[in-house]
C-alpha positions in Angstrom: 0.0 -0.1 0.0 2.7 2.4 0.9 4.7 1.6 -2.2 1.4 2.7 -4.2 1.1 5.9 -2.2 4.6 6.8 -3.0 4.4 6.2 -7.0 0.9 8.4 -6.8 3.0 11.2 -5.0 5.9 10.6 -7.5 3.4 11.1 -10.4 1.7 14.2 -9.1 4.8 16.2 -8.3 6.0 15.3 -11.7 3.1 16.4 -13.2 3.2 19.8 -10.9 6.7 20.1 -12.3 5.6 19.7 -15.7 2.8 22.2 -15.5 5.2 24.7 -13.7 7.4 24.4 -16.6 5.0 24.6 -19.5 3.4 27.6 -17.8 6.9 29.4 -17.3 7.6 28.6 -21.0 4.2 30.1 -22.1 4.6 33.2 -19.9 8.0 34.0 -21.1 6.9 33.5 -25.0 3.7 36.1 -24.2 5.9 38.4 -22.6 8.5 38.3 -25.4 5.8 39.3 -27.7 4.6 42.0 -25.5 7.5 43.6 -25.5 8.1 43.4 -29.0 4.6 45.1 -30.0 5.4 47.9 -27.7 9.1 48.4 -29.1 7.4 48.4 -32.5 4.7 51.1 -31.6 7.5 53.3 -30.6 9.7 52.5 -33.8 6.6 53.7 -35.7 6.3 56.7 -34.0 10.0 58.2 -34.9 10.1 56.0 -38.3 10.2 58.1 -41.7 8.2 57.3 -44.6 9.2 54.1 -46.2 11.1 53.9 -49.5 11.9 50.8 -51.2 15.4 50.2 -52.3 15.1 49.2 -55.9 18.5 48.5 -56.6 22.0 47.1 -55.2 23.9 50.2 -54.5 27.9 49.1 -54.3 28.9 52.8 -52.8 26.7 51.8 -49.6 29.3 48.7 -48.8 30.9 49.3 -45.4 28.4 52.0 -44.6 27.3 51.8 -41.1 23.5 51.0 -40.1 21.4 53.4 -38.6 20.2 52.7 -35.2 17.5 54.0 -32.7 18.0 53.8 -28.7 14.7 52.7 -27.7 14.8 51.7 -24.1 17.8 50.4 -23.1 18.5 48.8 -26.6 19.5 50.4 -30.1 17.6 48.5 -32.8 18.2 48.2 -37.0 14.3 48.6 -37.5 12.0 45.7 -38.1 11.3 42.5 -39.9 8.0 41.9 -41.8 6.9 38.4 -43.2 3.5 38.7 -44.4 2.8 34.8 -45.1 3.5 34.2 -41.3 1.8 37.5 -40.3 5.0 38.2 -38.4 6.1 41.7 -37.8 9.1 42.2 -35.2 11.7 44.9 -34.1 15.5 43.8 -34.9 18.0 44.9 -32.2 21.6 45.7 -33.4 23.5 43.3 -31.6 22.8 40.1 -29.8 23.4 38.2 -26.4 21.3 36.0 -24.8 19.1 39.0 -22.7 18.5 40.7 -25.7 17.1 37.7 -27.6 14.3 37.6 -24.9 13.1 40.9 -25.8 13.5 40.7 -29.9 15.4 38.8 -32.8 19.0 40.6 -33.0 21.6 41.1 -35.4 24.2 38.1 -35.2 26.6 39.6 -37.7 26.8 41.6 -40.9 25.1 44.4 -42.4 22.2 44.9 -45.0 24.4 47.3 -47.1 26.9 44.5 -47.3 24.4 41.8 -48.2 25.4 39.4 -45.6 23.0 40.1 -42.7 22.3 37.6 -40.3 19.5 37.7 -37.5 18.9 35.3 -34.8 15.8 34.9 -32.8 14.6 32.6 -30.0 11.7 30.0 -31.4 9.2 31.7 -29.3 5.3 31.6 -31.2 5.8 35.3 -30.8 9.2 35.6 -32.3 10.9 33.3 -34.7 9.0 30.1 -34.2 6.8 30.6 -37.1 10.1 30.4 -39.4 9.8 26.5 -38.7 7.0 26.6 -41.3 8.0 29.1 -44.1 8.1 28.5 -47.5 10.5 28.8 -50.2 9.5 32.0 -52.1 8.2 33.8 -49.0 8.7 37.3 -49.1 11.0 38.9 -46.2 11.0 42.8 -45.6 13.4 44.6 -43.4 12.8 48.1 -42.9 15.5 50.2 -41.3 14.9 53.1 -38.9 15.2 55.7 -41.8 12.5 54.0 -43.6 14.3 52.1 -46.4 12.7 48.9 -46.9 15.0 46.0 -48.4 12.9 43.0 -49.8 14.2 39.7 -49.8 12.8 36.0 -50.9 13.7 32.8 -49.1 15.8 30.6 -51.7 16.6 27.9 -49.1 15.8 26.3 -45.6 18.2 23.9 -44.0 19.0 22.4 -40.7 21.9 22.7 -38.7 23.9 21.3 -35.4 24.1 24.2 -33.0 28.0 23.8 -33.2 27.9 24.1 -37.2 28.5 28.0 -37.0 31.0 28.0 -39.8 28.4 26.7 -42.2 26.1 29.3 -40.6 28.3 31.9 -41.5 29.9 30.8 -44.6 28.5 31.5 -48.0 28.5 34.9 -47.7 28.7 35.3 -51.3 26.5 36.0 -54.1 24.3 32.8 -53.0 22.3 34.4 -50.2 22.0 38.1 -48.7 20.1 37.5 -45.4 20.1 34.7 -43.0 17.5 34.2 -40.2 17.9 31.4 -37.7 15.9 30.0 -34.6 16.1 26.8 -32.7 14.2 23.9 -34.0 10.9 22.5 -32.0 13.4 20.3 -29.9 16.1 23.0 -29.5 18.6 20.6 -30.7 19.1 21.9 -34.0 19.1 25.4 -35.7 16.6 26.2 -38.6 18.3 28.4 -41.0 16.3 30.4 -43.5 18.7 31.8 -46.7 17.0 34.7 -48.4 18.2 36.8 -51.7 17.6 39.9 -52.1 15.1 41.2 -55.0 14.5 44.4 -56.7 
């Protein structure tokens, strides 16, 4: 009898731990989404009229990307993916605390056509990227209102240790890379995009 009660108690404790962990993850995801919405609202108040970049301009290579300070971080602008109903601010540099607020620049520049953006796989951040289709349009709008348009040309899954593969190919093949963890968090979902004019 005592053995059965002990197993019931262990089962209840494990169930409560699971519920607590799931609730914490849901709350963290929701809070990240709320922070992103607040930042986007502030960005819209300071953003200029949008103008689409119509052609590649080599003269811009090496140019510093403009940023705006909002709260404690500087932002490059926002990313929009209409097919996923996704609109998020982009922080100008990454670290783990920043990734909890919004997707962040991992390295590169949209002016140099080698920008890499990292984001958590929260449902309110880059989680929907797990379902993006090749051919989808990705727009990056900088804080000056310049719109850079890209098309998804490839998706792949990499091990977390394959950093060299992630950053390799800074060539003519792709101009923008987005990445996030897979659902299991054991791999990285990589989205490669080519700028379109």
